[in-house]
N, C-alpha and C positions, 0 to 999 in steps of 0.2 A: 502491500499500501505505501502513498506518496506520503512523507509527513504533511504535516498541518501550514508550512511552511511551501510548499507546493503549490501547485492549481489543482482548483476543487473541476476542474474541466480540458483535457486535451484533447484537439480533435487534428488530425494527420491523414492527408493529402485522400480526404476523404469523396467519392464519387458515387453519385449516383443517376441512376438512366430508367430510364420511361422506353417501356418496347411497344412502337410501333409497325403499322404494316410497313410502312416509307424507313423502316429501321429505328434503331435506338435515339432518345432526344437525349445528351448528355447534359439535364439538368440541373449537378453540380458538378463540377471538375474537377478534386486534388485541391481541395480546398484545406489549407491550415488555420486553426488559432486554439486561443487558450482564452479562458478565464478565473481568472485571479478570485482568490479569496477575499467576499464582502464587496468584489466589483461587479460595479454593471457594464456591458458592455452591449451597444446599439450593433444591431445589425442591419446596412440598410440600401436599399436601391429600389428600381420600380415594382410593376410583376412583371413575373414572370423571368425575374435577375437570379431566383434560386435562393432565397433566401429562404421561405417561409421550407423549402424542400431540405436544407440542409438540419434545419431544427425538429423537423421529425426525424429525417436519418439519427440524431442524436438520440433521441426518446423513442432510437428503433419501432416507430410507426407509420414508415412507408406504406404503400397500400398500392394492391398490384394494379396496372403493369407499373408500377412505378420497383425499383428491387435498389441495394444498395451491392455495389460492385466491386467494392476496397476500400483501405484505410482503414484507420481505429479510432474508436471512442475512449477515450480514457478519464471513467469517474472517479474520484479518487482513487485513481493509479490503477481501477480492473477497466477492462475495457470488454465495455456494453457491447460490442459487435459478436462479441465469443460468446454471453449470457445464457443458456436454456432460460425456455419460457418461462418454469417457475423462479426461475434466478429472477428474472428481467422483473416478474412480477413481483417480485421484494424490492426492488429500488423503486420502482416507480409510485408518486406520491410521498416515502420517505426516504430519500435521495435526493430525487429528483421529479420537478412538476414542472403541468403546466396551465397555463393561461393561454383559452383559447379565445380567439378572435370572435365569432360570434358565439356572443353566453346565452339567446334564450333557446339556440343548438344546441348545447352541450346541455341542459338540465331537462329533469326529466318531467314532462308538461303536467303528469299526473302523479308527480310524487310531494310532499311536502318540500318545503327545503331540507327541517331538520331529517327527516329519513336520510336524502340524499347523501346528507356529511353523513348519516348513520353505517350507510352501504360502505362508503369508504375507509373511513376507523375502523370500522369491526371484520372488512375483508382483511388486513394487515394485523390485524392487536385480538383479533378475538371477539366474542360478544360479549356487552357489555349492558349496562342497567341503562334504563331510559331517562333516569335521571342524572345519572354518571354521562349520559351521552348527549344530555340539553344542558347543561351545566360545560360541556366544554365548546358546545354550538352557540350560546351566550357570548362563552369570550371570543371566542373564535368573530365573532357576529360589529362586534364593540372594538375589534382590532380594526376592523375596516368602515368605525363609523357610522354602524347599522346598530335600532334600536332590538330589543327580543324580537318584538313583535312578530318581524321576517320570521325567526328560524319556524312559527306556522300557519307559514300562507306559502299557496300555489309561485310556480316561477309567474305565471300569465298577471298577477296582482300587483309587479312590481315594475317599477320603469325602469329603464337600458339603464342606468347607470345603477341601478340597485341588483340592479343582474348579477352586473359585470361586476359589481362589490364580491357579492357573494360567490363567483366564481375566482376572487383572489382569495378568500374565505376558507375553499374551500382548496387551494394547490396550495398551501399554506398550513393542513391540517392534523399534517406530517412532521412540521419543522423539516422541508428539505433542504439539502446544501446548496441544492440549483433550483433558479424557477427561469422558464420557457415562457414569454411572455409576447402572443405572438400577433402583434397588432392589438390589442387590448384595449383600445381607444377611438379606433378607426369609424366606428359605427353608431359614436357620443356628438351631441352639438359640443363646443367649442367653450360653454362653462362648465360644461356634465364630467371632458375630459382633464380640462386641470383638475378638477377636484379628482378623478380616479387616478390622477398620471400622481399625486401626492399623495393618495392614498397605498400605491403601491412603493413609491421612496419610504412609507413610515412604515410599514411591512417588514420592508427589506434590512429598516438599518436595526427594528426592535429583533428579527431574528440572526440578524449577522450572515447572512445568506447573500449566492453571488446570483447574478442575473444576466440572463441574455434579453434584451429589449426589439424586438422588431420593426420593422416600420420601415416608412415612409416619408415621412413627414419631421424633415431636419433641423426643424424649428423645434419640437414637441422633442428630439431625442438629444440638442445643444443642452435643453433644462434636466434630465436626466441621468445622461451616461457618464463615465468615464471616460468610458474609449468609445470609438469607431469603424467596424469593419463597414468597408465599403463595396457591397456588390455587385456585380453587370455579364451577366450572358456567363450567370453559370461559373464566374472567378472572383475571390476578392482580389481587389486593385487597388486598393490603399487600405491601410490602417494603421490608425497614431489617436494620443489625447486627442479629448472633445478639441478643447481650444486651438491646441494645432492642427488640426487638421482644418477650424474655420477661419485660422489668423493664416495659413499656408498652408491649401490645398497646392496637390502636385496631380493629380493624374483629370485630367478633363472632366471627365464623367464625373468625378467629384463638382469639380467647378459650378459643371452644369446644375448640381441637385442643389447646391449652393445656393447659385443665382436664379432661383425659382420658389427660395422663399421670400413673401411678401413682404415689402419696407412698411413699416406706419409713419416712417419719418419724409420718405418722399415718393411721388408719384416716378416708376419702370415701367417700361413698356417691355409689353414681353416677348421673349427671344424664341423662339421655334429654334432648336438646336435638332438636326436627322442624321437620326446617326445608324447606321448599317448594322445594326446586328449579326454577329455573324451565322451559317445554319448550324442549331445547335444538334443537328446530326452527324455531321461531319466534327472525328476526331481532331484535339487539337491538342499540345501542350496544355499544359496549367502555366500562367505568365510564372516566372522566376521575379522572384521581391528581392528589391534589394534599402537598404536603410538608409534613408540620407537627413536623416536626426536623430538623435537616440529615443526607442522606442514609435518615431515614427518611418512607414515602409510603403513601399506603393510597387506597383507593378511594371515593371521595363522592360519593354516588347523588341525587335532586331530592331526596327526601323529605329528606336528610341535609342540603342544604341549608336546606329550609322550617323544620326543628327549628331551625338553625344561627340562623337570622334572629329565632324568637318566643322565644327565648333572651335574643339580646341587644336585646329588646325593638325 
């Protein structure tokens, strides 16, 4: 097992393909990253960039026709991809958990909230008294600033923000070391987004958990994460501490993402950048990453190397 000083998650050369009639679509093309203990890592990119696919692979929740074809996912030093099904089930919720994007689709519409918590808790810890379960659920709801009465309600009786907070509370029910939040605020209005985002920060701090925050809202990422990994066409193209990335973005795609943030200080024209996405069915090497400043890595292509050599004479 990894010592407490090591990363809680260490992903190496992770590859995920989707089988189609036209050939395999290479959705995740050899990505490598780590998450330190207590750290929040932002995983950003446009729809189809591979960020959610990579996260589902970390949890071993890749669904057919998708399949993990290579790499390793070390959670506290143990390779998740090598675990048998019973061992994997024991790790979910207890060591790693998921906050889903669509809370309404994740909650059972015909079960009260307290019953859904009970299912998760008793699956891992065995049968418990109703009083014990209810006491734990009330404590968890209080952690996400929800009143105790929510425990007795059905999902349809809750607002979108309340449902999302219930999902956050369920994800932390067994105090996991790693929480993966898959665009947890994307379906919410701006005011509720901020409240849910603050709830995430508060919960993470109380548990001292690590977190992967998946999304495409760069403004939200700037407020919540410690480092950002930028994904494009199945590859990580830049990774850096959040302030360094916004101050000095080195990859063209990262600059486009940052430029897309609306400004409250000035009017900016809408800039449309036409970027040709490579055919994801064509095998291609994962880009080599270069460290351009301490902790700041950027993907460098052969063309970039030729241009750099030319500039240097």
